[in-house]
N, C-alpha and C positions, 0 to 999 in steps of 0.2 A: 507829830502831835495834832496839827491842824486838821489832818485827814480824819484821824480817829476821834479826837476831842471835840472838833467842830462839825465837820460834815456828817460824821457818823452818829456820835452820841448826843449831839445837840440838835442839829438840823433834821436828821432822819428820825431820831427816836425821842427827842425832847426829854432827855433824862435828867436835865437840870434847868434852872431858870437864870436869866440874866437881864441886864438893862438893854435898852435899844442900842445905845452907843457901843457897848461891848459886843453885842450880837453882830454889829457891823465889823468890828475888829476881828472877830472869829471868822466871819465870811471872807473878809479881805485876806487874812492869813492863809485860809484854805485855798483861795484862787491862785496863790503863788505856787501851788503844787501842780498846776496845769492839769487838773482833773475836772475841768469845766466848772459851771457855776453851782451855787448852793441849792437853787430850786431844782435844777437838773439832777444833781447828785442825790438829793433827798427823794425826789419822785421815783427815780429808778430803783433806789435801794428799798423803798417801801413796797414796790412790786415784787422784788426778790423775796421779801419776808412773807408777803401774802401767798406766794406761789412757790416757795422754796423747794427746788429740785423737782418740781412738778411742771407739766406743760404750761408754758407762759412765763416761767422764770427767765429773766433776761440774760442771766449768765450762769446757768447751771452746768456743772461738769457732767452731771448724770444725763441731762437732756441733749447737750450740744457738744460735749467733749472738752478736753483739757484746754486747747489753745483758744477756743472761743470763750470759755469761761475766764481764762486768764487775761486776755487782752483783745481778742477779736471783737467782742461786743462793744467796747468803748471806742473802737475805731470805725464801727459800722455807721454809715450814713442813715440807715433806716432807724437808728435809735438816737438821732441828734435832737429830736424834739422833746419838749417837756410836757407831761400830762399835768396841767394846772389843777385838775380836780383832786390830785393826790397831795398837793402842797398848798391848800387854801390857807393854812395857818401861817405860811411864809409869804405868800404872794401879795399880801396887803401892804408890804413894806417896799416903797419905791426904790430905796437904796439897794435892797436885795435883788429886785428885778433888774436894776441897772447892772449890778455885778454879774448877774446871771447872763445878761446879754453880751456884756463886754468882758467876759472872764479872761480873755487872752491879754488884756492890757497889763495887769500886774506881772505875769511871768515875762512878757516882752520887756517891760521896764526893768525887771530884775536882771535879765540877761544883758541888756544894754549897759546898765550901771556896772555890772561885773566886768564886762569887756573894757569899759572906759577906765576902770580902776586897775585892771591887771592884764589887759590885752587878751590875745587868743588863748594863752595858757590858762588864764583865770576863767575864761568863758567855758573852756572844755571841762576843767576839773572843778571849778567852783560853782558852775551852773549846770552844764549838760549832764555830767556824770551823776551829780546829786539828784537831778530830776529823774533820770532813768532808774536809779536805785530806789527812789521813793515810789515811782510807779510800780515797779515789780514787787516791792515789799507789800504795797497795797493789794496788788492783784493776786498774791499768794492766798489771800483770805478767800477770794472767790473760787480759786482752783484747788490748791493743796489742802486748805482747811475743810474741804469736803471729801478728801481722799486719805489723808495721812494723820493718824493720831488716835486717841481713845475717845469713847463715848460714855459720859457719865449719865446722861439723861436720855430717855426715850423721846425722840422728836420725830416729826413727819418728814425729815430730810436726813441727809448724810453728814451733817455738821459734826466736827470733831475738835477736841482739845489738843493743843500741841505746844509744848514749851518752847521749842525752837522758833516757831512762828510768832509766839507771844513776845519773845525777846526782840525779834526783828521789827515788829510792828507796834511796840509799846503797849502790848496787852490784847491786841485783837485775836491772838492765837487761841484764846479760850473761847472758841467759837461755838462749841456745843453748849457751854454755859449760856452764851448770849442768845442762841436760838431757843433755849429753854425759857429764858426770862429776858425779853428784849429791852425793856424800859430801864433796866438798871444802868446807872452810871459806872458801875463796877463790873468788869467782866471776869476778873479773877476772883471767884467766889470763896476760895480757901486762902488762908493767910500766906501760904507758900506759893500761890499762883501769882507770879510777878505781873503787875499791871501798872506800868509806868504812867500811862495816861491818867489813870484814876488818882495816882499820887499828885500829879500836876493839878488836877481838878480840885483835890482837897486843898492844895496850896492857894489856888485862886479863890476858893470858898473862904478860906481863912483871911484872905485879903479883902473880902467883901465884894469881889467882882462877879461872883456867881453864887447861887444859893439853891436850897431845896434839892440837893443831889439825891436822886432816887436810889435807895439801897436795895439789898436783897433780903426779903423777909425770911425768917427762919424756916417757915414751912415750904418755901421755894428751894432754899439751899439744901435742905435735908430731905428732899424728895427721894423716893426709892430709886436707886441708880440702875441704869441698864447694864453698864459695863465700864470698867476703867482699865486703861493700859498702863501698867507701871513703866515709868521712865519717860513716857510721852504724855501722860496725863497732865497732864500739865505738869405762847405769846399772842399777843394780839397785834393786829395791824395798827399802825400809828395813824390817828386822825385827830391830832391835837388841836386844842383851841389856843390861840396866841396868849401868852402870859409873859409879856415883856414890859418891864417898868419903864 
């Protein structure tokens, strides 16, 4: 949830609003997934949407192949820096800059506490295996979601909708929907497109922790389809202004 609900739908696309303290909670929770900091994650993802599957896309399966798009890019030393010009809306918060710089502190603390609570067995199964599964679940959206599934909308990339990946990633598998309309907090545009992250966001909104969830206008959802694959069927670049209470 913290990868898709925080790093992706909030920090990268600003698809809803929240308070400053809960913004920090979202960022902190996301750093526990060991996918680097909120500014780094958002800056790189915004490049992906600006140049999706075109030259310059940082993790395109079309441009650089499967393994690079899946995990090679996040391990590359050449991509360790953060382009601050792409996250001006986030860089004004010192607590986010601190988390971005020291993003390894939360997962190291989690691993240490897991080991102290249950020893080596707990460290392996309660921490390491969980991290690896979370990583590869996330990475399937960069790789498999541009190879496997159906395309409802005509986009300038090879993004696809895939029910299996949507179930694995709490809704991220409706990737063609997302590339068609990036700012929506909901990626499963149809009622039958399961999007667990959106359901959690609705719950947080009901509790008053977040608000102004960006929906899917009818003219967007009902656009002329390109193609749908039965059984698998299931924008603009972000340059947001800070809107945190």
